[in-house]
N, C-alpha and C positions, 0 to 999 in steps of 0.2 A: 477041580475046576476053581479058578480064581474068581473072586467077587469083584476085585478092582485091579487096575493096572497103574503103571507109572504115570500114564496120561491123565488118569483120574486125580492123582495127587497134584500133578502140574496144573490142573484146572482149579485147584483149591488154593495153592500157594504159588508164589512167583518162582521162576527158574533160579533167580539168585538166592532165594531162601532155601530152595531144595539143594542147591550146591552147598550153601553154608552149613546145613545140618548133616550132609552126607560126605563131604569132601575132607576126610581126615588126612589124606595124603597131600593136600594142598596143590592139586593139579588143576583146579579151576573148572572141573567138570562134575556132573552128578555121578556119584558112586552107585552104580546100579545094583551092586551086591548088597549095599546098605538098604537101598529102597526095597529090594526083594525081601530082605529079612523083616523090614518094618511091615510090609504088606502081609507076609506070612504070619507074623505075630498078631497083627490086627485081626486077620481072618480067624485065627485060632481062638482069640478072645471072644469074638462075636459068635463063633460056633459053640463055644462053651455055654453061652447063654441060650442060643437057639436049641441046643441039644436037649434041653429040659422039656421041650414040647414038640420039636420037629426032627425029622431025619436030616442029618447034615453030612456032607455039605449039600447045600441046596442045588439040586440038579437042573431045575427048570430055570426060567428067566429070573435073574436075581432082582428082588424088589429094590426100588430106589432107596428105601429107608435102610436096607442092609448095606447097600453101597455107601450111603452117606455115613453111616456109623463106622464102617471099615476105614473110610478116608479120614474121618475125625480121629480115630484111634491111631492110625498110621502116622498122621501128621503130628500128633501129640508126642 
């Protein structure tokens, strides 16, 4: 289960910023493969911290704080 989506990232940064950081091929569009990798990496990092105290991945409704942290890590 994914904690965040590309739409969550788009709510945090502008479309032009998302294109700028993902469009290595210079096509003028968001490279969804790069976004997916950033999301997966962010979720893995957050899970690394959560796993010390909780079963991961979180199966129930994802807390807002977990979503926020994933978005912050992915956009970084």
